[in-house]
VOMI-664870 format. One record per residue (C-alpha): chain; z, y, x. Coordinates in Angstrom, 1 decimal, always signed. Example, Ala and Ser with C-alpha at 12.3 -4.5 7.8 and 13.67 -1.06 7.14 Angstrom:
2
("A", (+7.8, -4.5, +12.3))
("A", (+7.1, -1.1, +13.7))
//
This chain:
348
("A", (-67.1, -23.2, +30.0))
("A", (-69.0, -19.8, +28.8))
("A", (-72.2, -19.6, +27.7))
("A", (-74.8, -17.0, +25.9))
("A", (-72.6, -17.3, +22.9))
("A", (-69.6, -16.4, +24.8))
("A", (-71.4, -13.5, +26.4))
("A", (-73.0, -12.0, +23.0))
("A", (-68.8, -12.2, +21.4))
("A", (-67.4, -10.5, +24.4))
("A", (-70.2, -8.3, +25.5))
("A", (-70.0, -5.1, +23.2))
("A", (-71.5, -2.5, +25.9))
("A", (-75.2, -0.7, +24.8))
("A", (-77.9, -1.4, +27.3))
("A", (-77.7, +2.3, +27.4))
("A", (-73.8, +1.7, +29.0))
("A", (-74.9, -1.5, +31.0))
("A", (-78.3, -2.2, +32.3))
("A", (-80.2, -5.2, +31.2))
("A", (-79.6, -8.5, +32.9))
("A", (-80.6, -12.0, +33.4))
("A", (-78.9, -13.3, +30.4))
("A", (-80.2, -10.5, +28.2))
("A", (-83.4, -11.9, +29.4))
("A", (-82.4, -15.6, +28.1))
("A", (-81.1, -14.5, +25.0))
("A", (-84.3, -12.3, +24.0))
("A", (-86.6, -15.9, +25.4))
("A", (-84.6, -18.2, +23.1))
("A", (-84.8, -16.0, +20.2))
("A", (-88.5, -16.8, +20.3))
("A", (-88.2, -20.2, +19.3))
("A", (-86.7, -18.9, +15.6))
("A", (-88.8, -17.2, +12.8))
("A", (-88.9, -13.7, +11.9))
("A", (-90.2, -11.4, +9.1))
("A", (-93.7, -10.1, +9.7))
("A", (-92.3, -6.4, +8.9))
("A", (-90.5, -4.8, +12.0))
("A", (-86.5, -4.8, +11.3))
("A", (-83.8, -4.8, +13.1))
("A", (-81.7, -8.2, +14.3))
("A", (-78.7, -7.2, +12.1))
("A", (-80.3, -7.3, +8.7))
("A", (-81.8, -10.9, +10.0))
("A", (-81.2, -13.9, +6.6))
("A", (-80.1, -16.6, +9.2))
("A", (-80.9, -19.3, +6.7))
("A", (-84.5, -17.8, +6.8))
("A", (-84.5, -17.9, +10.4))
("A", (-83.7, -21.3, +11.2))
("A", (-82.7, -24.5, +9.6))
("A", (-80.7, -26.1, +12.7))
("A", (-77.1, -25.4, +13.0))
("A", (-76.6, -24.6, +16.7))
("A", (-79.5, -21.5, +16.0))
("A", (-77.8, -20.5, +13.0))
("A", (-74.5, -20.2, +15.3))
("A", (-76.6, -18.4, +17.6))
("A", (-78.3, -15.9, +14.9))
("A", (-74.8, -15.5, +13.8))
("A", (-73.4, -14.3, +17.3))
("A", (-76.7, -12.3, +18.0))
("A", (-76.5, -10.3, +14.3))
("A", (-73.1, -9.4, +14.8))
("A", (-73.3, -8.4, +18.7))
("A", (-73.0, -4.7, +19.4))
("A", (-75.2, -5.1, +21.9))
("A", (-78.2, -6.8, +20.3))
("A", (-77.8, -6.2, +16.6))
("A", (-79.6, -2.7, +17.2))
("A", (-82.5, -4.2, +18.8))
("A", (-86.0, -4.2, +16.9))
("A", (-88.1, -7.5, +16.1))
("A", (-91.9, -6.9, +15.7))
("A", (-95.1, -8.4, +15.8))
("A", (-94.1, -12.3, +15.7))
("A", (-97.0, -14.7, +16.1))
("A", (-97.2, -18.4, +15.5))
("A", (-100.4, -20.1, +15.7))
("A", (-100.8, -23.7, +16.1))
("A", (-104.3, -25.5, +16.0))
("A", (-104.7, -29.2, +16.5))
("A", (-108.5, -28.7, +17.3))
("A", (-108.3, -26.2, +20.1))
("A", (-104.7, -28.3, +21.3))
("A", (-102.9, -24.5, +21.0))
("A", (-99.3, -24.3, +20.2))
("A", (-98.5, -20.5, +20.7))
("A", (-95.9, -18.6, +19.3))
("A", (-94.5, -14.8, +20.1))
("A", (-92.5, -12.1, +19.2))
("A", (-91.8, -8.5, +20.4))
("A", (-87.9, -6.8, +20.7))
("A", (-87.8, -3.2, +21.3))
("A", (-84.9, -2.4, +23.1))
("A", (-82.7, +0.7, +22.4))
("A", (-83.2, +2.1, +25.6))
("A", (-86.6, +2.5, +24.8))
("A", (-87.9, -0.8, +26.9))
("A", (-89.3, -3.9, +25.5))
("A", (-89.1, -7.4, +25.9))
("A", (-92.4, -9.2, +25.4))
("A", (-91.0, -13.4, +24.6))
("A", (-92.9, -16.1, +24.2))
("A", (-91.9, -19.5, +22.8))
("A", (-91.6, -22.6, +24.5))
("A", (-93.1, -26.3, +23.5))
("A", (-92.3, -27.6, +20.0))
("A", (-91.6, -31.0, +18.7))
("A", (-95.4, -31.4, +18.3))
("A", (-98.1, -33.6, +19.8))
("A", (-100.3, -30.3, +19.7))
("A", (-97.4, -28.9, +21.6))
("A", (-96.9, -31.2, +23.9))
("A", (-100.5, -32.2, +24.6))
("A", (-100.9, -28.6, +25.8))
("A", (-98.8, -28.9, +28.3))
("A", (-99.9, -32.0, +29.7))
("A", (-103.1, -30.4, +29.5))
("A", (-101.9, -27.6, +32.1))
("A", (-102.1, -30.4, +34.9))
("A", (-105.8, -30.5, +35.2))
("A", (-106.6, -27.3, +32.9))
("A", (-106.5, -23.6, +33.6))
("A", (-105.9, -21.5, +31.4))
("A", (-105.1, -23.5, +28.6))
("A", (-105.8, -21.8, +25.3))
("A", (-101.7, -20.5, +24.8))
("A", (-102.1, -18.6, +28.2))
("A", (-105.3, -17.2, +27.1))
("A", (-103.3, -16.1, +23.6))
("A", (-100.3, -14.9, +25.7))
("A", (-102.8, -12.6, +27.7))
("A", (-104.1, -11.2, +24.7))
("A", (-100.9, -10.9, +22.9))
("A", (-99.4, -8.3, +26.1))
("A", (-102.6, -6.9, +26.4))
("A", (-102.2, -5.7, +22.6))
("A", (-98.8, -4.9, +22.6))
("A", (-98.4, -2.5, +25.3))
("A", (-101.4, -0.5, +24.1))
("A", (-99.4, -0.3, +20.7))
("A", (-95.9, +1.0, +22.0))
("A", (-96.1, +2.9, +25.1))
("A", (-92.7, +1.5, +26.7))
("A", (-92.0, -0.4, +29.7))
("A", (-91.5, -3.7, +29.5))
("A", (-90.4, -7.4, +30.2))
("A", (-92.5, -10.5, +29.9))
("A", (-90.2, -13.5, +29.3))
("A", (-89.8, -17.1, +27.8))
("A", (-87.9, -20.7, +28.0))
("A", (-89.7, -23.6, +29.2))
("A", (-93.4, -22.9, +28.6))
("A", (-92.9, -19.9, +27.3))
("A", (-92.1, -18.6, +31.0))
("A", (-95.4, -20.2, +32.2))
("A", (-96.9, -18.2, +29.7))
("A", (-95.1, -15.1, +30.7))
("A", (-96.0, -15.6, +34.1))
("A", (-100.1, -16.0, +33.2))
("A", (-100.3, -13.0, +31.3))
("A", (-97.9, -10.7, +33.6))
("A", (-100.4, -11.6, +36.5))
("A", (-103.6, -11.1, +34.5))
("A", (-103.1, -7.8, +32.4))
("A", (-105.1, -4.8, +33.3))
("A", (-104.2, -2.8, +36.5))
("A", (-103.6, +0.2, +34.3))
("A", (-100.9, -0.7, +32.9))
("A", (-98.9, -3.3, +35.5))
("A", (-96.6, +0.1, +36.6))
("A", (-95.0, -0.1, +33.1))
("A", (-94.1, -4.0, +34.1))
("A", (-90.3, -4.0, +34.9))
("A", (-90.1, -7.9, +35.7))
("A", (-91.5, -11.3, +34.3))
("A", (-88.8, -13.9, +33.3))
("A", (-89.4, -17.7, +33.7))
("A", (-86.7, -19.2, +32.3))
("A", (-86.7, -23.2, +33.8))
("A", (-90.7, -22.6, +32.9))
("A", (-93.5, -25.2, +34.7))
("A", (-95.4, -24.0, +37.6))
("A", (-99.2, -23.9, +37.7))
("A", (-102.4, -25.5, +39.6))
("A", (-102.1, -24.7, +43.1))
("A", (-105.0, -22.4, +43.4))
("A", (-103.3, -19.8, +41.0))
("A", (-101.0, -19.3, +43.3))
("A", (-103.4, -17.9, +45.6))
("A", (-105.4, -15.6, +43.8))
("A", (-104.7, -12.0, +44.1))
("A", (-103.4, -10.9, +40.6))
("A", (-100.3, -13.5, +41.1))
("A", (-99.8, -12.0, +44.6))
("A", (-100.1, -8.6, +43.3))
("A", (-97.0, -9.2, +41.0))
("A", (-95.2, -11.9, +42.3))
("A", (-92.3, -9.9, +43.4))
("A", (-91.8, -9.1, +39.5))
("A", (-91.5, -12.8, +38.8))
("A", (-87.6, -13.8, +38.1))
("A", (-87.4, -17.6, +38.2))
("A", (-84.6, -18.8, +36.7))
("A", (-84.0, -23.1, +36.9))
("A", (-81.0, -25.3, +36.5))
("A", (-79.4, -27.2, +39.3))
("A", (-81.0, -30.4, +37.9))
("A", (-84.5, -29.0, +36.8))
("A", (-87.0, -31.2, +36.0))
("A", (-89.4, -29.2, +33.9))
("A", (-89.4, -25.9, +36.1))
("A", (-90.3, -27.7, +39.4))
("A", (-93.6, -29.3, +38.0))
("A", (-96.6, -28.2, +39.6))
("A", (-96.3, -25.4, +42.3))
("A", (-94.3, -22.3, +41.9))
("A", (-93.1, -19.5, +43.5))
("A", (-90.7, -20.3, +46.4))
("A", (-87.7, -18.2, +45.5))
("A", (-86.2, -18.9, +42.5))
("A", (-82.8, -18.6, +41.3))
("A", (-80.4, -21.6, +40.9))
("A", (-78.2, -21.6, +38.3))
("A", (-75.0, -24.1, +37.1))
("A", (-74.9, -26.1, +33.9))
("A", (-73.0, -28.1, +31.8))
("A", (-75.1, -31.1, +31.3))
("A", (-76.8, -33.4, +34.1))
("A", (-80.5, -34.0, +34.5))
("A", (-83.2, -33.1, +31.7))
("A", (-80.4, -31.9, +29.5))
("A", (-80.3, -29.0, +31.9))
("A", (-83.2, -27.8, +30.1))
("A", (-81.4, -26.3, +27.4))
("A", (-80.4, -22.9, +27.6))
("A", (-77.2, -23.6, +25.7))
("A", (-75.9, -25.3, +28.8))
("A", (-76.2, -22.6, +31.3))
("A", (-72.9, -21.2, +32.4))
("A", (-72.0, -17.6, +31.9))
("A", (-69.2, -15.8, +34.0))
("A", (-68.7, -11.9, +34.1))
("A", (-72.0, -11.4, +32.1))
("A", (-74.3, -13.0, +34.8))
("A", (-75.0, -16.8, +35.1))
("A", (-73.2, -18.9, +37.7))
("A", (-74.9, -19.0, +41.0))
("A", (-75.6, -21.9, +43.1))
("A", (-77.1, -22.5, +46.6))
("A", (-79.1, -25.3, +46.3))
("A", (-80.6, -28.2, +43.8))
("A", (-78.5, -31.0, +42.6))
("A", (-78.7, -34.5, +44.4))
("A", (-81.4, -36.3, +43.5))
("A", (-83.2, -33.5, +42.4))
("A", (-85.1, -33.3, +45.1))
("A", (-86.6, -36.6, +44.9))
("A", (-87.5, -36.6, +41.2))
("A", (-89.3, -33.4, +41.8))
("A", (-91.2, -35.0, +44.9))
("A", (-92.2, -38.2, +42.9))
("A", (-93.8, -36.0, +39.8))
("A", (-95.5, -33.7, +42.2))
("A", (-96.8, -36.1, +44.6))
("A", (-98.0, -38.4, +41.9))
("A", (-100.1, -35.7, +39.8))
("A", (-101.4, -34.7, +43.5))
("A", (-102.4, -37.8, +44.0))
("A", (-105.0, -37.7, +41.1))
("A", (-108.1, -35.8, +40.6))
("A", (-108.1, -33.5, +38.0))
("A", (-110.6, -35.6, +35.9))
("A", (-107.9, -38.6, +36.6))
("A", (-105.5, -36.4, +35.3))
("A", (-107.5, -35.7, +32.0))
("A", (-108.6, -38.7, +30.8))
("A", (-105.0, -40.4, +31.8))
("A", (-103.8, -37.5, +29.3))
("A", (-106.5, -37.9, +26.8))
("A", (-105.8, -41.5, +26.4))
("A", (-101.9, -41.2, +26.1))
("A", (-102.1, -38.8, +23.7))
("A", (-105.0, -41.0, +21.6))
("A", (-102.3, -43.9, +21.6))
("A", (-99.4, -41.5, +20.8))
("A", (-101.6, -40.3, +17.5))
("A", (-102.8, -43.7, +16.7))
("A", (-99.5, -43.7, +15.0))
("A", (-99.9, -41.2, +12.4))
("A", (-97.2, -39.4, +13.2))
("A", (-97.5, -35.5, +14.4))
("A", (-94.3, -34.7, +16.0))
("A", (-92.0, -36.7, +19.4))
("A", (-89.1, -36.6, +16.7))
("A", (-90.9, -38.7, +13.9))
("A", (-92.1, -41.1, +16.9))
("A", (-88.8, -41.4, +18.3))
("A", (-87.4, -42.0, +15.0))
("A", (-90.1, -44.4, +13.8))
("A", (-91.3, -46.3, +17.8))
("A", (-90.6, -49.4, +16.9))
("A", (-92.1, -49.9, +13.4))
("A", (-95.3, -48.6, +15.2))
("A", (-95.7, -50.8, +18.4))
("A", (-98.7, -52.6, +16.2))
("A", (-100.7, -49.3, +15.6))
("A", (-100.2, -48.3, +19.5))
("A", (-100.7, -51.9, +21.0))
("A", (-104.2, -52.0, +19.2))
("A", (-104.8, -48.2, +20.2))
("A", (-104.4, -49.6, +23.6))
("A", (-106.7, -52.1, +22.9))
("A", (-109.5, -50.3, +21.7))
("A", (-109.5, -47.8, +24.7))
("A", (-112.7, -48.5, +26.9))
("A", (-112.7, -50.2, +30.3))
("A", (-113.0, -46.9, +31.8))
("A", (-109.8, -45.0, +30.1))
("A", (-108.3, -48.2, +30.9))
("A", (-109.2, -48.4, +34.3))
("A", (-107.7, -44.8, +34.9))
("A", (-104.4, -45.6, +33.2))
("A", (-103.7, -48.5, +35.3))
("A", (-104.5, -46.2, +38.5))
("A", (-102.4, -44.0, +37.5))
("A", (-99.4, -46.1, +36.8))
("A", (-99.9, -47.5, +40.4))
("A", (-99.9, -43.7, +42.3))
("A", (-96.6, -43.1, +39.8))
("A", (-95.2, -46.6, +41.5))
("A", (-96.5, -45.7, +44.8))
("A", (-95.4, -42.2, +44.5))
("A", (-91.7, -43.6, +44.0))
("A", (-91.6, -45.6, +46.9))
("A", (-92.6, -43.2, +49.3))
("A", (-89.7, -40.8, +48.0))
("A", (-87.1, -43.3, +48.9))
("A", (-86.3, -41.5, +51.9))
("A", (-85.2, -38.4, +49.9))
("A", (-82.5, -40.8, +48.3))
("A", (-80.6, -41.3, +51.4))
("A", (-77.7, -39.1, +52.3))
("A", (-78.0, -37.1, +55.5))
("A", (-75.1, -36.7, +57.9))
//
């Protein structure tokens, strides 16, 4: 089965010979997860070992460096900013394409608790710090570089791309070609009714795998492209699993069985709580997680069993109000699961 690695190997046509497409977008969106030199350079000159330490990403970079379609692209203005106090995890980079356009790419969530806390904050807060940073970054780049441009990202990066694209100054909107959200979560409902969103929503290209969970969180544009993945469930969020044929994704007509149930349960559960209730629950949850003195989800997963005493003590120390909201939240989730059971019953 072919994915964007195969595409990088097979498609040797330049962007002047073959127009920019959805798979190109995903490659540039995923590149934002890597680390780049501050000085502008072409992708073909990247040092693979300095760009990433993850083995599958090394193979990805190797294909990019060797790709006749991609290796002449210039990379510039990388930024990585994680601030625990502001609960912000933000990273972006700009790619200058040989056809005189550019792609502004936003990184998705890393494994830090700070990054995941900011994601959860989207359930009650608009904007979150990274959304503000994304808007500022786009407006800075388009002032410095007078090109038409794409904005995109994977996961939270897709959400940042949509937020920034909807809020840029009107005098540069005409230069915006398209906004790509690759399985990026949605927004609070009120965002979709703003004039800023309405004015550019036709430029938003949302792409989700058939069992999308992350990309269907909160409220989203009802028009989205469903694609085939080699994985199942939450593992479909991995871009390496998105299947490619003839230089495009394999398109499906509908989401997979069970996905409607999962998404309805999660979104009904969120909607049943007030913003204040969501905030208190999320703050309490991350207070408990931080009591482990671990900073990433990977560390928590590896050391969870030995940290159980810390977690139990932290829960015990929560005040009565927070405990009440945690209990109410758990009840709301159970209720949503039971209410939507009918979605699991096959229809004739």
